[in-house]
MIVEXLO-638595 format. One record per residue (C-alpha): residue in one letter; x, y, z. Coordinates in steps of 0.25 Angstrom, whole numbers, plus 5000, padded with zeros to 4 digits. Layout:
// residues N
AXYZ ...
***
This chain:
// residues 447
M504451085004 K503351034994 K504451034983 K505350954992 L504250854994 A503950844979 V505450814977 I505350704987 L504050654981 M504650634967 S505950574972 S505150464979 I504250424968 L504950304963 A505150254977 V503650244978 S503550114970 S504250034981 L503150054990 V502249934993 G500849974988 C499749944980 G500049884966 S501249894958 S501950014953 S502049954939 A500949994928 S500750014914 E501650124909 S500650154898 G499750194910 T498850304903 E498650214891 N498150104899 A497350184908 N496550274897 T495750144895 S494850174907 A494550314901 A494250264887 E493350154892 A492550254902 N491550364899 T491950424886 S491150554887 S491850674882 D491550744895 A492050634904 K493150664914 T494350574915 I494850544929 T496350504928 V496950414938 W498450374940 A498750244946 W499750124945 D499649974944 D498749934933 N498349804941 F498049874954 N497750024955 V497450054941 A496549934939 V495849974952 M495650124948 K495150074934 K494149984941 A493650104949 A493450184936 E492550064931 V491750064944 Y491550214944 K491050214930 K490050104933 T489550164946 N489550304941 P489050294926 D488750434925 A490150484930 N490750544917 I492250514920 N493350424915 V494450364924 D495750354918 V496750264926 V498150294922 S499050184925 L500550224929 S501650164937 K501650204951 E502850294950 D502250354938 V501050394946 Y501950464957 V502850534947 K501750584938 L500950634950 Q502150694956 T502550764943 A501150814941 L500950864955 A502350934955 G501950994942 G500651064946 G499650944944 S499650934929 G499450794923 L498850734936 P497750624936 D496450644944 I496750524953 V498050464957 L498450344965 L499450364976 E500050264986 D499750305000 Y501150295004 V501550404995 S500250494994 G500750585006 K501950634998 Y500950684987 L499950744996 N500950815004 T501850864992 F500750904983 P499650954993 G498350994985 S498650904974 F497650784978 A496150804980 D495650804995 L494650694995 T494350695010 D492850725008 S492750644995 F492850505002 D492350445015 Y493750405020 S493150335032 Q492850215023 F494350205019 L495450145027 D496050245037 F497550225034 K497150245019 V496450375021 D497550415030 A498550395020 V497850485010 T497550595020 V498350725022 D498050835032 G496650775034 K496350775019 T496150645012 Y496650634998 A496350504991 V495450384990 P496250264997 F496450144988 D497150014991 T497749965004 G498949875008 A498449805020 T499649725025 A499549585028 L500549475032 Y500449365021 Y501049235025 R501149085020 E500249005029 D500948875025 I502348925029 L501848975042 E501148845045 Q502448765043 A502948845055 G501748815063 Y500948945061 K499448955057 E498649075053 E498149115066 D499649135070 M499849245060 Q498749325065 D498849455073 L500449445073 T501449535079 W502749555071 D503549485083 E502549365081 F502749365066 I504249365068 K504149245078 I503249165068 G504149205056 K505349155064 D504649025066 V504149015051 T505549045046 E506248945055 K505248825053 T505048845038 G506248915033 T505349025027 P505549175030 M504349225037 I504149365029 V504649435017 E505049575014 I505849645003 A507349655006 N507549795003 N506149845007 K505449805019 T504549915020 T503249835017 L503449775031 V503949905037 R502749985032 A501749875037 M502349865050 M502350025053 Q500950045048 S500449935057 C500850025068 G500250155062 L501650205060 W502350245047 Y503650315041 Y502950445044 D502150485056 Q500750545055 N501350685052 G502150625040 D503450645048 I504450535046 N504350425057 I505450325056 T506350325068 N505250325079 N504350235071 E504150115081 A503450035070 L504550065060 K505550025070 A504749895073 A504649865059 F506149875058 E506349785070 T505349685065 I505849675051 S507349655057 E506849545066 M506249475054 K507549485047 E508349435058 A507449325061 G507549275047 I506149285044 L506149395034 Y506449365019 E506949485011 A506549484997 E507349554987 S506149624980 T504649644980 E504649524970 G505549444979 R504649464991 A503449404983 A504349294977 A504749254991 L503349234995 N502949164982 N504049064984 G503749034998 Q505049095003 V504349175014 A503149165023 S502549295024 V502449445019 V501849575024 N501149655013 A499849715007 P498649654999 W499349674986 F500549584989 I499549464989 S499649454973 S501149434976 I500949324986 K499849254976 Q500949244965 A501249104972 E499949034968 D500448904974 Q500348974988 S498948994987 G498248965001 L499548975008 W499549125011 R498849195022 A498749345026 V498649405040 R498849545046 I500249595048 P500949585061 R500949705071 F502049755081 A501749705095 N502549825101 I501849935094 S500449965099 S499950025087 S500349905078 V499249825071 N499149705062 A498849795050 S499549885040 N499549925026 V500649945015 G500350025003 G499050074996 S498650194987 S497550294986 W496850384975 Y497050534975 V496350634967 L497150754961 E496650884966 G496850954953 S496150854945 A495050914935 N494250784938 K494450794953 D492950774957 E492750664947 A494050584952 I493450604966 K492050554962 F492750434955 L493550394967 Q492250414976 G491450324967 V492350204968 W493250204979 Q492250244990 G490950154992 N491150054981 T491649924988 D491349844975 F492549914969 Y493449884980 D493049744980 T493349744965 I494749804966 L495049714978 L494749584971 D495249634957 Q496549714961 G496749674975 A496549814979 M496149824994 G495549964995 S495450065007 Y493850075007 I493450005020 P491949975015 A492549885004 Y493149785015 S491749735018 T491449675004 A491549525000 A492849544993 Y493549545007 D492949405010 A493649334998 E494549225002 D495949214996 E496349074994 F497849114992 F497749155006 G497049025012 G495649085010 E495949215018 K495149325016 I496349415013 N495549535009 A494749535022 L496149535029 F496649665023 A495249725025 E495449695040 I496849745040 L496649875033 P495749955043 D496849925054 V497949995046 I498450115054 P498550255046 V499950315044 N500450425037 F501250375025 G501950505024 G502050495009 Y503550455008 V503350305011 A504350265000 E505450355005 A505250295019 N505250155014 D506650185007 A507150235021 I506650115028 T507150015018 T508550075019 A508550075034 L508049925035 A509149885025 D510249955034 L509549885047 F509649745040 A511049765036 G511449795050 K511849945047 T510950005058 D509949965069 I508449985068 D508450125075 G509550165065 A508850105053 L507550195057 A508450315059 E509050285045 A507750275038 D507250405045 A508450475040 Q508350425026 L506850465025 R507050605031 N508250625021 Q507350585009 L506150665013 G506950785018 R506350785032 
***
């Protein structure tokens, strides 16, 4: 069974890059050359130990961990360690990790970054390969849903990093043309959102919401987790055909399309372009999507952000969700395991100044709850009309309901995308589309 899981894992590596998550999958291909700078500039004592970290995205994850190394050096001047942050593409991180684990553990780093959506497949396929950190951190200080994502059988294996608090970003000026004000967008249900969307589209000629034509899983995932449900149940079993939140998501997205309020962009870039060009009035996405919205500098002051809508007919549904996010893992076989854990403890737990820095410099919203009480969350964003947007995310995150991501989210997304395409093409109805997605996923995972 373990061998079979390893084969499935390797076959899905490239699919991971399609997930919405923190930062970009692109990175310097000369990763080790770029990353060795931190070690060279750090403690050069001959007996210093080097902690090697694998991550992707020079401007986000890599930059954050390099900052963590600087902070640790300043706050722990007697610690005789160097931190070498190796920058790779996301795909290379996963392929190299998979290859090394399958080969017995040679060539592994001390710390590796994994997306929460995929970590379960590694923890289950290679049990014992990652250090048990349950007693190394006070996890009550981290967001519940993030801790839940890195916990298996009661043991916690990572330090939660960034979050993807889901918000509804909308053009206030376009909605005002249809007679709507900011207070009208608060605490919405999806039925109310669609009603407003129809009005806005009819009166302004602007579609209400955008999603990618061949991949609407950002919306699907946001809707599902707002109900505390996912592609997999708490036991990790596939949960498609009897998933009331997933069925409601299919119904809602279908209604948006039929009502003419859904703009279907051809690509990720096309989605951002549609917003920048004023072709659409709103989008549901995570904090990192703000950088795409802000590409249209002439729209400064016209944007607002609120909690996403909820399902009125599902009692568990709340106006809060999350898309994406990653966490830091220590390898059990690392010769520097104790030093790696101390490094993570010294920065990622207790140092709210560090969290302020990465929030303001990289836009990284961490999972450490005490950090949400700092002045950084009182900052007003003029692009969003002076709204305290970081405070909004900090308010949303504690309300996000934990789910079992199951480890095979990319595979589930593929099945859902195919099923939605057939539904929209009139080849099947909603129940048939769900059955189709269920069958495709079970076939791919051998379940």
